[in-house]
C-alpha positions in Angstrom: -1.3 -15.6 -22.7 -3.6 -16.9 -19.8 -1.9 -19.8 -17.5 -3.8 -23.1 -17.4 -6.6 -23.4 -15.1 -5.8 -25.9 -11.6 -7.2 -26.4 -8.4 -6.4 -24.2 -5.6 -3.3 -26.0 -3.9 -4.1 -26.6 -0.1 -4.2 -24.0 2.6 -4.5 -22.2 -0.3 -7.4 -19.7 -0.3 -8.3 -17.7 -3.8 -10.1 -14.8 -3.1 -12.5 -13.0 -5.8 -14.0 -9.8 -5.7 -17.7 -9.2 -6.9 -19.8 -6.2 -7.8 -20.1 -5.4 -4.4 -16.0 -5.6 -2.5 -18.4 -5.4 0.9 -20.2 -8.5 -0.8 -17.4 -10.9 -0.5 -15.3 -9.3 2.1 -14.9 -7.9 4.9 -12.1 -5.4 4.8 -10.3 -3.6 7.6 -9.3 -0.7 7.6 -5.4 0.8 7.5 -4.5 2.7 10.2 -5.1 7.0 10.0 -1.5 7.2 9.5 -1.4 5.1 6.1 -1.4 8.5 4.5 1.7 10.5 6.3 4.2 7.8 5.1 4.9 9.7 2.2 7.6 12.5 4.2 9.3 15.3 2.7 12.9 16.7 3.3 10.2 20.6 4.3 7.3 19.1 5.4 6.9 16.5 7.9 3.7 15.3 9.5 2.8 14.2 12.2 2.2 10.0 11.8 -1.6 10.1 13.2 -3.0 12.6 11.4 -4.1 11.7 8.2 -3.9 13.6 5.2 -6.7 16.1 4.1 -8.1 17.6 1.4 -6.2 20.9 2.4 -3.0 19.2 2.8 -0.3 20.0 0.3 3.0 17.9 -0.5 6.2 19.5 -2.0 8.2 17.6 -3.9 11.4 20.2 -2.9 13.7 18.1 -5.9 11.7 19.7 -8.0 9.7 22.5 -6.4 6.5 21.8 -7.0 3.7 21.6 -5.1 0.7 18.8 -5.2 -2.5 19.4 -3.1 -4.0 15.8 -2.9 -7.8 16.5 -3.9 -10.9 14.1 -3.1 -10.8 11.8 -5.8 -13.2 11.5 -8.6 -15.8 8.2 -8.8 -13.9 5.2 -8.5 -13.5 3.4 -12.1 -13.8 0.5 -13.1 -12.0 -2.6 -13.5 -11.4 -6.9 -14.1 -9.4 -8.4 -11.9 -9.4 -12.3 -11.4 -8.8 -14.6 -8.3 -5.1 -15.5 -10.1 -2.7 -17.6 -7.9 0.9 -17.8 -8.1 3.7 -20.5 -8.4 3.5 -22.7 -5.7 6.4 -23.8 -4.1 7.8 -26.3 -5.1 6.8 -26.3 -8.5 4.2 -28.7 -10.0 6.2 -31.4 -12.7 5.4 -30.6 -16.2 2.7 -32.1 -17.8 1.8 -31.8 -21.7 -2.0 -30.5 -22.3 -3.8 -29.1 -25.6 -7.1 -27.5 -24.1 -9.7 -24.9 -24.8 -11.3 -24.3 -21.4 -14.7 -22.6 -20.5 -15.9 -20.6 -17.6 -19.1 -20.9 -17.8 -18.8 -17.9 -14.7 -17.4 -15.1 -17.0 -17.8 -16.7 -20.5 -14.1 -16.3 -21.2 -12.3 -18.4 -23.4 -8.5 -19.5 -22.6 -6.5 -21.1 -26.0 -3.5 -22.2 -25.3 -0.5 -23.6 -26.7 1.1 -26.0 -26.1 5.0 -24.8 -25.6 3.4 -21.9 -23.3 1.0 -24.9 -21.3 3.6 -26.7 -20.7 6.1 -24.4 -19.5 3.3 -22.6 -17.4 1.7 -26.1 -16.2 6.1 -26.5 -14.8 5.9 -23.6 -12.7 3.1 -23.6 -10.9 1.7 -20.9 -12.3 -2.7 -20.7 -11.7 -5.0 -18.4 -12.6 -8.5 -18.5 -12.7 -9.8 -18.5 -16.0 -12.7 -15.7 -14.8 -12.6 -12.6 -14.5 -14.9 -11.0 -12.0 -15.6 -7.0 -12.9 -15.7 -3.9 -10.1 -18.3 -1.9 -10.7 -17.4 2.1 -10.9 -18.8 2.2 -7.2 -16.1 0.1 -6.1 -12.0 0.5 -4.9 -9.9 -2.8 -5.9 -8.3 -3.3 -2.2 -4.1 -2.8 -2.1 -3.2 -4.9 1.3 -0.9 -4.1 3.4 2.5 -6.6 3.3 3.1 -8.3 6.0 6.5 -8.7 6.2 9.3 -7.7 4.3 9.1 -7.9 0.6 12.6 -9.2 -1.0 13.1 -7.9 -4.5 14.1 -10.6 -6.5 10.8 -11.2 -9.0 10.3 -14.2 -7.6 6.7 -13.1 -6.1 6.9 -15.6 -3.8 5.6 -13.9 -0.9 3.1 -15.3 0.4 1.2 -11.3 1.4 1.8 -12.0 -3.2 -0.8 -14.4 -3.2 -3.2 -13.1 -1.0 -3.5 -10.1 -2.7 -6.2 -9.9 -5.9 -4.7 -9.7 -9.1 -5.1 -7.5 -11.9 -6.6 -8.7 -15.7 -4.5 -6.5 -17.8 -6.6 -7.5 -21.1 -8.7 -4.4 -21.8 -7.6 -4.1 -25.6 -7.0 -0.6 -27.1 -10.2 -1.0 -30.1 -13.5 -0.2 -28.5 -14.4 -0.2 -25.0 -14.8 -2.2 -22.0 -13.3 -5.1 -24.7 -11.5 -7.9 -23.1 -8.8 -9.8 -25.2 -10.1 -14.1 -24.9 -6.0 -14.1 -23.9 -4.2 -12.5 -21.0 -0.9 -11.4 -21.6 -0.4 -10.0 -18.2 -0.9 -10.0 -14.8 -0.6 -7.4 -12.1 -0.4 -7.4 -8.0 0.5 -4.8 -6.1 1.3 -4.3 -1.6 2.0 -1.6 0.2 3.6 -0.8 4.1 4.7 2.5 5.4 7.7 3.0 3.4 6.7 1.2 0.0 4.3 0.8 -3.0 5.2 -2.6 -4.0 4.5 -3.9 -7.7 4.8 -7.0 -9.3 3.3 -8.7 -12.3 3.7 -11.2 -14.7 3.9 -11.4 -18.7 3.0 -13.9 -20.8 4.9 -13.9 -24.2 6.2 -16.2 -26.3 9.6 -14.0 -28.2 10.8 -11.6 -25.0 12.7 -8.0 -26.8 14.0 -5.4 -24.4 15.3 -2.7 -25.0 17.1 -0.3 -23.2 17.2 3.8 -24.4 21.0 4.2 -23.7 20.6 6.4 -21.2 21.5 5.5 -17.1 19.4 6.9 -14.6 19.0 7.3 -11.1 20.6 9.1 -8.1 24.1 7.7 -7.1 24.7 4.5 -5.4 21.4 3.0 -7.3 22.0 3.7 -11.2 20.2 1.9 -13.4 19.6 1.7 -16.9 16.4 2.9 -18.5 13.9 1.1 -20.7 13.3 2.0 -24.5 9.5 2.5 -24.3 8.2 2.2 -27.7 11.0 0.9 -31.1 8.7 -0.4 -33.7 11.8 -1.8 -35.6 13.0 -4.3 -33.4 9.2 -4.9 -32.3 9.9 -3.9 -28.3 8.0 -5.8 -25.4 7.4 -3.4 -21.8 4.7 -2.9 -19.7 4.2 0.5 -18.1 2.2 1.8 -15.1 0.3 5.1 -15.5 -0.1 6.4 -11.3 -2.0 9.6 -10.8 -0.2 11.9 -8.0 -3.7 13.1 -6.6 -4.5 16.3 -8.0 -5.1 15.6 -11.6 -2.2 17.6 -13.2 1.0 15.1 -12.1 1.6 11.5 -12.8 4.6 8.9 -12.8 4.5 6.6 -16.0 6.9 4.0 -15.4 8.3 1.9 -17.9 10.0 -2.2 -17.4 11.1 -4.7 -19.0 12.2 -8.5 -19.3 16.5 -7.0 -18.9 15.4 -5.2 -16.1 15.5 -1.6 -17.6 13.5 0.9 -15.9 12.3 4.9 -17.0 10.7 7.5 -15.4 9.3 9.9 -16.6 6.8 13.0 -14.8 3.8 13.9 -16.8 2.5 17.0 -16.3 -0.9 17.3 -17.7 -2.9 20.2 -19.6 -6.3 21.9 -19.9 -7.8 20.9 -23.1 -7.7 24.4 -23.8 -4.8 25.9 -22.6 -2.6 27.5 -25.0 0.3 25.1 -23.8 -0.6 22.0 -25.6 0.4 20.7 -28.9 3.4 23.4 -29.1 6.8 22.3 -29.1 7.0 22.0 -25.1 4.4 19.5 -25.6 4.0 17.6 -28.5 2.1 15.0 -26.7 -0.5 16.9 -25.3 1.0 17.3 -21.6 4.8 17.9 -20.6 6.9 14.7 -20.6 9.6 15.3 -18.1 11.9 12.1 -19.4 14.7 13.3 -16.9 12.2 12.8 -14.3 14.1 9.9 -11.0 12.3 9.5 -8.1 15.2 9.8 -5.2 16.0 7.3 -3.0 14.5 8.3 0.6 17.6 8.0 3.2 17.4 4.0 3.7 13.5 3.6 1.5 15.3 3.0 -1.5 13.7 2.2 -5.3 14.3 -1.6 -6.8 13.5 -3.1 -9.4 14.4 -7.5 -10.8 13.0 -9.4 -13.0 12.8 -13.5 -13.1 12.8 -16.1 -16.4 9.6 -18.6 -16.5 11.3 -21.3 -17.8 11.1 -22.6 -21.6 9.1 -26.2 -22.4 12.6 -27.6 -22.2 13.5 -26.4 -18.9 15.7 -23.4 -19.3 14.9 -20.0 -18.9 13.2 -17.8 -21.6 15.6 -15.4 -23.1 15.2 -11.7 -24.2 15.9 -11.1 -27.6 16.6 -14.4 -28.6 14.0 -14.8 -31.5 15.4 -18.9 -32.0 13.7 -19.9 -29.5 10.1 -19.5 -27.9 9.3 -18.2 -25.0 6.7 -18.1 -22.1 7.5 -14.9 -20.5 8.6 -13.5 -17.3 7.7 -11.9 -13.6 8.4 -8.7 -12.6 9.0 -6.6 -9.7 9.3 -3.0 -8.5 9.8 -1.6 -5.3 8.4 2.0 -5.6 9.0 4.7 -2.3 6.0 6.2 -1.2 7.5 10.1 -0.8 7.0 9.9 -5.2 3.6 8.4 -3.8 1.1 10.9 -2.0 -1.9 8.8 -1.9 -5.2 10.1 -2.8 -8.8 10.0 -0.5 -10.6 8.0 -1.9 -14.6 8.4 -0.6 -16.2 5.4 0.2 -20.3 4.9 -1.0 -23.1 4.7 0.8 -23.4 1.4 0.4 -20.0 1.0 1.7 -21.3 3.4 4.8 -23.8 1.6 5.9 -21.7 -1.5 5.9 -19.7 0.0 8.4 -17.1 1.1 6.5 -17.7 5.0 6.9 -13.9 6.1 7.0 -12.3 7.3 3.9 -8.9 5.2 2.7 -6.6 6.7 0.9 -5.4 4.6 -2.5 -3.9 5.8 -5.2 -5.7 5.3 -9.0 -2.9 3.4 -11.1 -3.9 2.0 -15.3 -1.0 -1.2 -15.3 -0.3 -1.7 -19.7 1.2 -4.6 -21.9 2.8 -3.6 -25.4 3.4 -6.8 -26.4 5.6 -6.0 -30.1 5.7 -9.3 -31.8 3.0 -9.2 -34.6 3.6 -5.3 -34.8 2.6 -3.1 -31.4 -0.1 -4.4 -29.7 -1.2 -3.4 -26.5 -3.5 -4.4 -23.5 -4.1 -1.9 -20.0 -6.2 -2.2 -17.0 -9.4 0.1 -17.8 -12.7 -0.7 -18.3 -14.1 2.7 -19.4 -11.2 4.0 -21.3 -12.4 5.1 -25.1 -10.6 3.2 -27.4 -8.5 6.0 -28.7 -6.1 9.0 -27.3 -3.2 8.8 -25.2 -3.1 6.9 -21.9 -2.3 9.6 -19.9 -5.3 11.6 -20.6 -7.8 9.6 -19.0 -7.7 9.7 -15.6 -10.4 9.7 -14.6 -11.1 6.4 -16.5 -8.2 4.6 -14.3 -8.7 2.0 -11.9 -8.8 3.1 -8.3 -6.9 1.3 -5.0 -8.1 1.3 -1.8 -4.9 0.4 0.5 -6.1 -1.1 3.3 -4.5 -3.8 6.0 -6.1 -6.5 4.6 -8.9 -8.6 3.2 -10.5 -11.2 5.6 -13.5 -13.6 4.0 -16.2 -13.8 4.8 -17.8 -16.7 5.7 -19.7 -16.8 3.1 -17.4 -16.2 0.3 -16.2 -19.8 -1.3 -13.1 -20.6 -4.0 
């Protein structure tokens, strides 16, 4: 569900992307070395040399060579100017209302207990979500300080970045739900990609699949992404690895269970499709593990949002009414080779003539309260088929140093 809308606190500026990123922002590109933050054991590129379409990354642990290519046109995405909670939190106030935003024609239907708890923790998001056209990539800013992985998402960098509404429904193309069950955010630095998200749910259900995965010293229980009998909830992130064939499918839930799956996609006419090897139409390598990169380790965390009585939400307890939780993922960039995102003519004319490193990521929320209900972030994805088989429809993200609002940008 969506959260209550309120005024942004002093000294907090809401960044809103309109149809063109450059119409609202000056994007300061990261140094050319941002693409080289994915070193491998078999090859170390000079830190001053950017990735090119002719360079390859060798993933030594599973002996697959992935060639980086120029990515396909940027897909549409709806996102908003969501804000995380502010410290100290505001006192709870019972409000029953329905707000309308004339800018986005977005309706927010609030159950009173959700409204109370969300207001109590100080969470706020603008009702409007602004669609980004196909000629734009959504910027991911660089974290200017270490990110503590505790699930709280209270570092200033999280507030400064762009919030992405996960509210496109499976039925139809470009159809958005009146409520927003999940909001996602992304950050990066020289060694990690950070994913932060918030899930709004009245009955949290988290299921593990019985396995423990991960390298020695960093083991974690694996999340079960699908269990219709238990009506499980889970979030998923599909991260394309740059060549149209390989991607990660990540699962995370409210009990901090985490699972990574390597997907190997096949051509539509491949003889391997729909065989015993590829029951989903692609290879689903569920035993693959994101290894730690020396001192740079994968880490995940969650924190519960408070219920109406002020106590934390409680996963797997159907006797109470939850409000949701926050999740945080820290992924070593060694496992996430960046794509080359070409800038369009308008951006080039405005001084953005440098190609930047990017990622294609589809964020997905599964809420099992009344049977499995999926929401996602692709404005162009058709309402059928597997999520993984629409890489060219994934939202595109461009890694930049920072967002600098111009004089014309308003709240």
